C-alpha positions in Angstrom: 4.7 4.5 27.9 6.5 1.2 27.8 9.5 1.8 25.5 11.4 -1.3 26.6 9.8 -4.2 24.9 11.3 -7.7 25.3 11.4 -8.3 21.5 11.8 -4.9 19.9 9.8 -1.7 19.9 6.4 -1.2 18.4 4.6 1.4 16.4 5.8 5.0 16.5 8.5 4.1 19.1 10.2 2.0 16.5 9.9 4.6 13.8 11.3 7.3 16.1 14.2 5.2 17.2 15.2 4.1 13.6 14.9 7.7 12.5 17.3 8.8 15.3 19.8 6.1 14.1 19.4 7.0 10.4 20.0 10.7 10.9 23.0 10.2 13.2 24.7 7.6 11.0 24.1 9.6 7.9 26.0 12.5 9.4 28.9 10.4 10.7 29.5 8.5 7.5 29.0 11.5 5.2 31.5 13.6 7.2 34.2 11.0 6.5 33.8 11.7 2.8 32.6 15.2 2.1 35.7 17.0 3.4 37.8 15.4 0.6 36.0 17.5 -2.0 36.5 20.8 -0.1 40.2 20.2 0.7 41.6 22.6 -2.0 39.2 25.4 -0.8 39.9 24.8 2.9 43.7 24.8 2.3 43.5 28.1 0.4 41.2 29.7 2.9 43.3 28.6 5.9 46.7 29.3 4.2 47.7 25.7 4.4 49.6 23.5 1.9 47.7 20.6 0.2 49.8 18.1 2.1 48.9 19.7 5.5 45.2 19.9 4.6 45.1 16.1 4.2 45.0 16.0 8.1 41.4 17.4 7.9 40.5 14.0 6.5 43.0 11.7 8.3 42.4 13.1 11.8 38.7 12.2 11.5 39.3 8.7 10.3 42.0 7.9 12.8 39.9 9.3 15.7 37.1 6.9 14.6 39.2 3.8 14.2 41.0 4.2 17.5 37.8 4.6 19.5 35.3 2.3 17.8 36.0 -0.8 19.8 36.5 1.0 23.2 33.1 2.8 22.7 31.3 -0.4 21.6 32.7 -2.1 24.7 31.4 0.8 26.9 28.1 0.3 25.1 27.9 -3.3 26.3 28.9 -2.2 29.8 26.9 1.0 30.3 24.2 1.0 27.6 24.1 1.5 23.8 21.6 4.3 24.2 23.9 6.4 26.5 26.8 6.0 24.1 24.7 7.0 21.1 23.2 10.0 22.8 26.6 11.2 24.0 27.9 10.7 20.4 25.1 12.9 19.0 25.7 15.7 21.6 29.5 15.6 20.9 29.0 15.5 17.1 26.7 18.6 17.2 29.2 20.7 19.3 32.2 19.6 17.3 30.5 20.3 13.9 30.0 23.9 15.1 33.6 23.9 16.3 34.7 22.8 12.7 32.7 25.5 11.1 34.1 28.2 13.3 37.7 27.1 12.9 40.1 29.9 11.7 43.3 27.8 11.3 44.2 24.4 10.1 45.4 23.4 13.6 42.0 24.4 15.1 40.1 22.6 12.4 42.2 19.4 12.8 41.6 19.4 16.5 37.9 19.9 15.9 37.9 17.0 13.4 39.6 14.7 16.0 36.8 15.5 18.5 34.2 15.1 15.8 35.7 11.7 15.0 35.1 10.6 18.6 31.5 11.7 18.3 31.2 9.8 15.0 32.7 6.7 16.5 30.2 6.8 19.4 27.4 6.7 16.8 29.0 4.0 14.6 30.1 1.8 17.5 26.6 0.9 18.7 24.2 1.7 15.8 23.7 -2.0 14.8 23.5 -3.1 18.4 20.6 -0.6 18.9 18.9 -1.9 15.8 18.9 -5.3 17.4 17.0 -3.8 20.3 14.7 -1.7 18.2 13.4 -4.5 15.9 11.8 -7.8 16.9 13.8 -10.8 15.8 11.4 -11.6 12.9 11.9 -8.1 11.5 15.6 -7.7 12.2 16.5 -8.2 8.6 14.3 -5.2 7.7 16.1 -3.0 10.2 19.6 -4.2 9.0 18.5 -3.5 5.4 17.6 0.1 6.3 20.9 0.6 8.2 23.0 -1.0 5.4 21.5 1.2 2.7 22.1 4.3 4.9 25.8 3.5 5.4 26.4 2.4 1.8 24.6 5.3 0.2 26.2 7.9 2.6 29.6 6.4 1.8 29.1 6.5 -2.0 27.2 9.8 -2.1 29.6 11.9 -0.1 31.3 13.6 -3.0 28.0 14.4 -4.7 26.5 15.9 -1.5 29.7 17.9 -0.9 29.7 19.3 -4.5 26.0 20.3 -4.1 26.6 22.2 -0.9 29.8 23.8 -2.2 28.0 25.0 -5.3 25.7 27.2 -3.2 27.7 27.9 0.0 31.1 28.0 1.7 33.0 25.0 3.1 31.9 25.9 6.6 28.4 24.7 5.7 29.6 21.2 5.2 29.8 21.1 9.0 27.1 23.6 9.9 24.3 21.5 8.3 25.1 18.8 10.9 23.9 21.0 13.8 20.1 21.2 13.1 20.1 17.5 11.9 22.0 16.5 15.0 19.6 18.3 17.3 16.6 16.6 15.8 18.3 13.2 16.0 19.3 13.9 19.7 15.7 14.7 20.6 14.4 11.5 18.9 17.2 9.5 20.6 16.3 10.9 24.1 12.7 10.0 23.6 12.7 6.7 21.7 15.9 4.7 22.0 15.6 1.6 24.2 17.9 0.6 27.0 20.1 -2.6 27.1 18.3 -5.7 28.3 21.4 -7.7 29.4 24.9 -7.2 30.7 28.0 -9.4 30.8 29.2 -10.8 34.1 32.8 -9.8 35.1 33.0 -7.2 32.4 35.5 -4.4 33.2 36.9 -1.7 31.0 40.7 -2.4 30.7 42.6 0.9 30.1 45.9 -0.8 28.9 43.8 -2.6 26.2 42.2 0.6 25.1 45.7 2.3 24.8 47.1 -0.7 22.8 44.0 -0.7 20.6 44.4 3.0 19.8 48.1 2.5 19.0 47.5 -0.6 16.8 44.6 0.7 14.7 45.8 4.3 14.7 49.2 3.4 13.3 47.7 0.9 10.8 45.4 3.6 9.4 48.2 6.1 9.4 50.5 3.8 7.5 47.8 3.0 4.9 46.9 6.6 4.5 50.6 7.6 4.3 51.2 5.0 1.6 48.3 6.5 -0.4 49.8 10.0 0.0 53.3 9.0 -1.0 54.9 9.4 2.3 58.4 8.1 3.2 58.8 4.3 2.9 60.9 4.3 6.0 58.2 6.0 8.0 55.5 3.7 6.7 57.7 0.6 7.4 58.3 1.9 11.0 54.6 2.3 11.6 53.8 -1.2 10.3 56.6 -2.6 12.5 55.1 -0.9 15.5 51.7 -2.3 14.6 53.1 -5.8 14.6 54.8 -5.4 18.0 52.0 -3.6 19.8 49.4 -5.7 18.1 51.1 -8.9 19.3 51.0 -7.8 23.0 47.5 -6.4 22.5 46.1 -9.7 21.3 48.0 -11.6 24.0 46.4 -9.4 26.6 43.0 -10.0 25.1 43.4 -13.7 25.4 43.7 -13.3 29.2 40.6 -11.2 29.8 37.2 -12.8 30.5 35.5 -10.2 28.2 38.1 -8.8 25.8 38.0 -5.3 24.3 39.0 -6.8 20.9 36.1 -9.4 20.7 38.3 -12.5 20.2 35.4 -14.5 21.6 33.3 -13.5 18.6 36.1 -13.9 16.1 36.3 -17.5 17.1 32.8 -18.0 15.5 33.6 -19.0 11.9 30.5 -17.4 10.3 31.3 -14.1 12.2 34.9 -14.0 11.0 34.0 -15.0 7.4 31.4 -12.2 7.3 33.9 -9.6 8.6 36.4 -10.6 5.9 33.7 -10.3 3.3 32.9 -6.9 4.5 36.5 -5.7 4.3 36.9 -7.0 0.8 33.6 -5.4 -0.4 34.3 -2.0 0.9 37.8 -2.2 -0.5 36.3 -2.9 -3.9 33.8 -0.1 -3.6 36.5 2.5 -2.7 38.8 1.3 -5.4 36.1 2.1 -7.9 34.6 5.3 -6.5 38.0 6.9 -5.8 39.5 6.1 -9.2 36.5 6.6 -11.5 36.3 10.5 -11.2 39.9 10.8 -12.5 39.0 8.7 -15.5 35.7 10.5 -16.2 37.3 14.0 -16.0 40.7 13.5 -17.5 40.0 10.8 -20.1 36.4 11.2 -21.0 36.5 15.0 -20.5 33.4 15.2 -18.3 32.8 18.1 -16.0 32.8 17.8 -12.2 29.0 18.0 -12.2 28.6 15.4 -15.0 31.0 13.1 -13.1 28.9 13.4 -9.9 25.7 12.6 -11.8 27.4 9.6 -13.5 28.5 8.3 -10.1 25.0 8.7 -8.7 23.4 5.4 -10.1 25.6 3.4 -7.7 24.2 4.8 -4.5 20.7 4.9 -6.0 20.8 1.2 -6.9 22.1 0.4 -3.4 19.3 2.4 -1.9 16.8 0.3 -3.8 18.4 -3.1 -3.3 19.4 -2.9 0.4 15.9 -2.9 1.8 14.8 -5.6 -0.6 17.7 -7.7 0.6 16.6 -7.0 4.1 13.2 -8.4 3.4 14.8 -11.5 1.9 16.8 -12.3 5.0 15.3 -15.5 6.5 13.9 -16.6 3.2 17.2 -17.0 1.4 20.5 -18.0 3.0 22.7 -14.9 3.7 25.7 -16.6 2.2 23.8 -17.1 -1.1 22.4 -13.6 -1.1 25.9 -12.2 -0.4 27.6 -14.4 -3.0 25.1 -13.5 -5.7 25.2 -9.8 -4.8 29.0 -9.7 -4.9 29.1 -11.6 -8.2 26.8 -9.0 -9.7 29.0 -6.2 -8.3 32.0 -7.9 -9.9 30.2 -8.1 -13.2 29.5 -4.3 -13.0 33.2 -3.6 -12.2 34.6 -5.7 -15.0 32.0 -4.1 -17.2 33.4 -0.7 -16.4 36.9 -2.0 -17.4 35.5 -3.0 -20.8 33.8 0.4 -21.5 34.0 1.3 -25.2 36.5 4.0 -26.3 33.9 6.8 -26.3 31.2 5.5 -24.0 27.8 7.1 -23.9 26.2 8.1 -20.6 24.0 5.0 -20.7 27.1 2.8 -21.1 28.4 4.1 -17.8 25.0 4.3 -16.0 23.9 0.7 -16.3 27.3 -0.6 -15.2 27.3 1.7 -12.2 23.8 0.6 -11.3 24.9 -3.0 -11.6 27.7 -2.4 -9.1 25.4 -0.6 -6.7 22.6 -3.2 -6.9 25.1 -6.0 -6.2 26.6 -4.1 -3.3 23.1 -3.5 -1.8 22.0 -7.1 -2.2 25.1 -8.2 -0.3 25.4 -5.7 2.5 22.2 -6.1 4.4 22.4 -10.0 4.8 26.1 -9.7 5.7 25.5 -7.2 8.5 22.6 -9.2 9.8 24.8 -12.3 10.0 27.6 -10.4 11.8 25.2 -8.9 14.4 23.0 -11.9 15.0 26.0 -14.3 15.3 26.8 -12.6 18.6 24.9 -13.0 21.8 22.7 -10.0 22.6 24.9 -8.9 25.5 27.9 -8.8 23.0 26.0 -6.8 20.3 28.3 -3.8 21.0 31.4 -5.8 20.3 29.9 -7.1 17.0 28.7 -3.6 16.1 32.2 -2.2 16.7 33.9 -4.8 14.6 31.4 -4.2 11.8 32.4 -0.5 11.7 36.1 -1.3 12.0 35.9 -3.7 9.0 34.2 -1.0 6.9 36.8 1.6 7.7 39.7 -0.8 7.2 38.3 -1.8 3.8 37.7 1.8 2.7 41.2 2.9 3.8 42.8 -0.1 2.1 40.9 0.6 -1.1 41.9 4.3 -1.2 45.6 3.3 -0.6 45.5 0.7 -3.4 44.1 3.4 -5.8 47.3 5.4 -5.2 49.4 2.2 -5.8 47.6 1.5 -9.1 48.1 5.1 -10.3 51.8 5.0 -9.4 52.3 1.6 -11.1 50.1 2.2 -14.2 50.4 5.9 -14.9 48.2 5.9 -18.0 45.8 3.1 -17.0 45.5 3.6 -13.2 41.7 3.6 -13.3 41.5 0.4 -15.3 44.0 -1.3 -13.0 42.0 -0.1 -10.0 38.8 -1.4 -11.4 40.3 -4.8 -12.3 41.6 -5.1 -8.7 38.2 -4.0 -7.4 36.6 -6.8 -9.4 39.1 -9.3 -8.0 38.2 -8.2 -4.5 34.5 -8.6 -5.2 35.1 -12.1 -6.6 37.1 -13.0 -3.5 34.4 -11.6 -1.3 31.8 -13.6 -3.2 33.7 -16.8 -2.6 34.0 -16.0 1.1 30.3 -15.2 1.3 29.4 -18.5 -0.4 31.6 -20.5 2.1 29.2 -19.3 4.8 26.5 -21.6 3.4 28.4 -24.5 4.9 27.9 -22.9 8.4 24.8 -23.7 10.4 23.5 -21.3 12.9 23.7 -23.9 15.6 27.5 -24.3 15.2 28.2 -20.7 14.4 26.3 -18.7 17.0 26.8 -18.4 20.7 24.1 -19.2 23.0 22.1 -16.1 23.9 23.1 -14.5 27.2 26.2 -16.6 27.8 
């Protein structure tokens, strides 16, 4: 059985490989969102305060953000397949550890370890897709991956509510075990090995430490701001980010193959696409975090009704992302992204202009418009990010893609808190207006990519 094909896998090997990716990424992304819904129940069950229980969420996010780039670098060095398989194994064991936790400290430690497993999956998933699909079908693979990530991010609260309606909070983690085992079996059988390596590539431990401090403190400061922590503490964390980040970047400039892929960030179309990704996910989180408050407190909808009214967003994304994937190569990615983000902005501003007593249909078509625009943008954007890098630096590109998504989501959640503090009665409307502005900004950035040619923006393969 020849699993390693020069230009992608064929037949059932490709199907098995993409299924392994889909199952793993669904678990990793969902687990970043589903715990939010269960926090009150977890806090009560483990005799913890609401403020302390926030660490069940924060510990997972911080563990992912500090380890994404080091693990993607290791993927370039030792193989994406090995990193992904390790991630699945760790995620299965730590999910069981989470479910069996009997104290908040135990659960927080389990979530940290689970975050490392999730980071291993997220750090190399798009790099693996580049190996799984032939170049002519890469857009299709990126479309599938984009809709999995987008839908998992948006559907987290709905999935969590469904599980909690029939089972205890432990099952939020226990369901990962059988899914993870199936994914691991598929990964062991079907995932392809790396084809190329980078000369003079070495893992630099000081870089990994500075990366962890820089991104860890940045996410901690953003999360702390959202939770109303001390301004002095947040300012101190940001000051440390600036100092450590300065020395981190300076060290990267001296390395032949940097942990922070500065070589890729010098590619204009790569950097523009990353900025667009940060803005789009920030806009998405601004909307999806603020809307439930509006629906339940202003419109007096139940939690179940709120979940159902949010569902058109991920459903529309699910439909549009694969369609956008098929359009890659036929329509310029900058144009697709610009149109998609403009449509998303229209949906967001449409939500701002909801009538005083909106019907379900008034909300549904606006949510569907947001999701459709997001799905139209995400696949071409991810395709541009991953294909702008040489194949032997696909891990670095994949790691930056995941980092951009998490930074955007964290910033969006923090800005919701700011909007609710500044505009007590109209926090949701302020959040939606800001979300629309971020979508417009992202649409402009995406359109600027049309001036970039692949010849001037991509690095020669294998260099």
